[in-house]
C-alpha positions in Angstrom: -12.5 81.2 -190.1 -14.5 83.3 -187.5 -16.6 81.0 -185.3 -19.9 80.5 -186.6 -22.8 81.6 -184.6 -25.4 78.7 -183.4 -29.2 80.0 -183.8 -31.6 77.9 -181.9 -35.0 77.9 -183.3 -37.7 77.8 -180.8 -40.7 77.0 -182.6 -43.1 75.7 -179.7 -46.5 77.5 -179.2 -46.2 76.7 -175.4 -44.8 79.9 -173.6 -43.5 77.7 -170.6 -42.1 75.1 -172.9 -40.3 77.6 -175.0 -38.7 79.2 -171.9 -37.7 75.8 -170.5 -36.0 74.9 -173.8 -34.1 78.0 -173.9 -32.9 77.4 -170.6 -31.7 74.0 -171.4 -29.9 74.8 -174.5 -28.3 78.3 -173.4 -25.0 77.3 -172.6 -24.3 76.0 -176.2 -25.9 78.4 -178.4 -25.5 82.2 -179.4 -29.0 83.2 -180.7 -32.2 82.3 -179.6 -34.7 82.6 -182.6 -38.4 82.9 -181.7 -39.9 81.2 -184.6 -42.8 82.6 -186.8 -45.7 80.2 -185.2 -44.2 80.8 -181.8 -44.2 84.8 -182.1 -47.7 84.6 -183.5 -48.8 82.6 -180.8 -47.2 84.2 -177.9 -46.6 87.7 -178.8 -44.4 90.3 -177.6 -44.4 89.3 -174.2 -42.2 86.4 -175.3 -39.6 88.6 -176.5 -39.4 90.6 -173.2 -39.3 87.4 -171.1 -36.4 86.0 -173.0 -34.5 89.5 -173.2 -34.9 89.6 -169.5 -33.5 86.0 -168.9 -30.7 86.0 -171.4 -29.1 89.5 -171.9 -26.1 87.9 -173.1 -27.7 86.2 -176.0 -28.7 87.4 -179.3 -32.5 87.4 -179.9 -34.0 86.9 -183.2 -37.7 87.5 -184.0 -38.6 85.6 -187.0 -41.3 88.0 -188.1 -41.2 87.1 -191.8 -42.7 90.9 -192.3 -44.5 91.2 -195.6 -45.8 94.8 -195.4 -45.6 97.7 -193.2 -42.0 97.0 -192.4 -41.0 100.1 -190.0 -44.3 99.9 -188.1 -44.4 96.0 -187.5 -40.8 95.6 -186.8 -40.3 98.7 -184.6 -42.3 97.4 -181.5 -40.3 94.2 -181.6 -36.9 95.9 -181.7 -38.0 98.4 -178.9 -38.9 95.1 -177.0 -35.6 93.8 -177.0 -34.9 92.1 -180.4 -31.7 92.2 -181.9 -32.6 90.8 -185.0 -35.8 90.7 -187.1 -36.4 89.0 -190.2 -38.2 90.7 -193.2 -39.1 88.5 -196.4 -37.2 89.1 -199.4 -40.5 88.9 -201.5 -41.9 91.7 -199.6 -40.1 94.2 -201.9 -37.4 96.7 -201.2 -39.9 99.4 -199.5 -40.8 97.2 -196.9 -37.2 95.9 -196.3 -35.9 99.7 -196.1 -38.7 100.2 -193.6 -37.6 97.1 -191.3 -33.8 98.3 -191.7 -34.9 101.8 -190.8 -36.6 100.5 -187.6 -33.6 98.4 -186.7 -31.2 101.5 -187.0 -33.3 103.3 -184.6 -32.7 100.7 -182.0 -29.1 100.1 -182.8 -30.1 96.4 -184.1 -29.9 94.4 -187.1 -32.0 93.1 -190.2 -32.1 89.9 -191.8 -33.6 89.2 -195.4 -35.2 85.8 -195.4 -34.8 84.7 -199.0 -37.5 81.9 -198.9 -39.3 81.7 -202.3 -37.6 84.7 -203.9 -37.0 83.9 -207.4 -33.8 86.1 -208.1 -31.8 85.6 -204.6 -28.9 87.4 -205.9 -30.5 90.5 -207.1 -32.7 90.5 -203.7 -29.5 90.0 -201.8 -27.4 92.8 -203.4 -30.3 95.3 -203.2 -31.0 94.8 -199.8 -27.1 95.3 -198.7 -27.2 98.4 -200.3 -30.2 99.4 -198.1 -28.1 98.5 -195.1 -29.3 94.8 -194.5 -26.7 92.7 -192.2 -27.7 89.0 -192.7 -28.9 87.2 -195.7 -30.9 84.1 -194.6 -30.9 81.0 -196.9 -34.1 79.3 -195.8 -35.4 75.9 -197.0 -38.8 75.6 -195.3 -40.4 72.7 -193.9 -42.6 72.2 -196.8 -39.8 72.4 -199.3 -37.8 70.2 -197.1 -40.5 67.5 -197.2 -40.3 67.7 -201.0 -36.5 66.9 -200.7 -34.9 70.2 -201.3 -32.1 71.3 -199.0 -30.2 74.8 -198.5 -26.8 74.1 -200.2 -27.4 75.2 -203.8 -28.8 78.7 -202.4 -26.0 79.0 -199.7 -23.3 78.6 -202.7 -25.1 81.1 -204.7 -25.2 83.6 -201.9 -21.9 83.2 -200.6 -20.2 83.4 -204.0 -21.4 87.0 -204.2 -19.0 88.3 -201.8 -21.3 90.8 -200.5 -19.6 91.3 -196.9 -22.4 90.4 -194.8 -23.2 87.3 -192.6 -25.3 84.4 -194.2 -27.7 82.6 -192.0 -28.6 79.0 -193.1 -31.7 77.1 -192.2 -33.4 74.1 -193.4 -33.0 70.7 -191.7 -29.6 70.9 -190.6 -28.3 68.3 -188.4 -25.2 66.8 -187.0 -24.4 65.0 -190.5 -24.7 68.2 -192.6 -23.1 70.8 -189.8 -19.3 70.3 -191.5 -20.8 70.8 -195.1 -22.8 74.0 -194.3 -19.8 75.6 -192.5 -17.3 74.7 -195.3 -20.0 76.3 -197.7 -19.7 79.7 -196.1 -22.4 79.9 -193.4 -21.8 82.4 -190.4 -25.1 81.6 -188.6 -26.1 77.9 -188.3 -30.0 77.6 -187.5 -30.9 74.4 -185.8 -34.2 73.5 -184.5 -35.6 69.7 -184.8 -32.0 68.3 -184.6 -31.9 69.7 -180.9 -35.6 70.0 -179.5 -36.7 66.8 -181.2 -33.8 65.0 -179.2 -34.4 63.0 -176.2 -32.0 65.4 -174.3 -32.0 68.8 -176.1 -28.9 70.0 -173.9 -26.8 67.1 -175.1 -27.8 67.5 -178.6 -27.0 71.3 -178.4 -23.6 70.4 -177.0 -23.1 67.9 -179.8 -23.8 70.6 -182.4 -21.6 73.3 -180.6 -18.5 70.8 -181.1 -19.3 69.7 -184.4 -19.6 73.7 -185.7 -16.5 74.6 -183.6 -14.5 71.7 -185.1 -15.5 72.5 -188.6 -14.5 76.1 -188.3 -11.1 75.2 -186.8 
């Protein structure tokens, strides 16, 4: 099994705290995700800052684009984003626009399947358009209601689409092995790291668990 990537969700609204957290966990993660509230609050300057500080890391901007795909995503790809997200519920025209912008900059597009009713159809059609990553995302509100990403992960992994699958939604040390074994290529971790007493130690533990599960 290829070594799964660890994506660190940076969700703070504070610019300096976000950069400081990234500095702490950088040795243990592969992708920095600028979360949706974070990017809305801090804007494109945070993308530029992280791109400059971490040229060797992948940088995902969680735009959750809903309309005007090419226009919205283009500026963030130009600023250094490697991956931008677009909502599956936005429709294929918007998805195609983000993919077009990504191709212009040699970057990638992730489809966020949150709240998509027919996830298999959306995933298949998005791959036909050129999307490289499917995002299985159990949001905070759904997590609070007791939902997990595992059912959706099994569904999308079973399609055999030949693209990477990213999984987000309350992942913690106790669930890492299950996520890896179910077929996740990108494991998104947020609160389990940034909410820990020492984020660097927590990130190191997650790294060890992911690598062991994939061995």
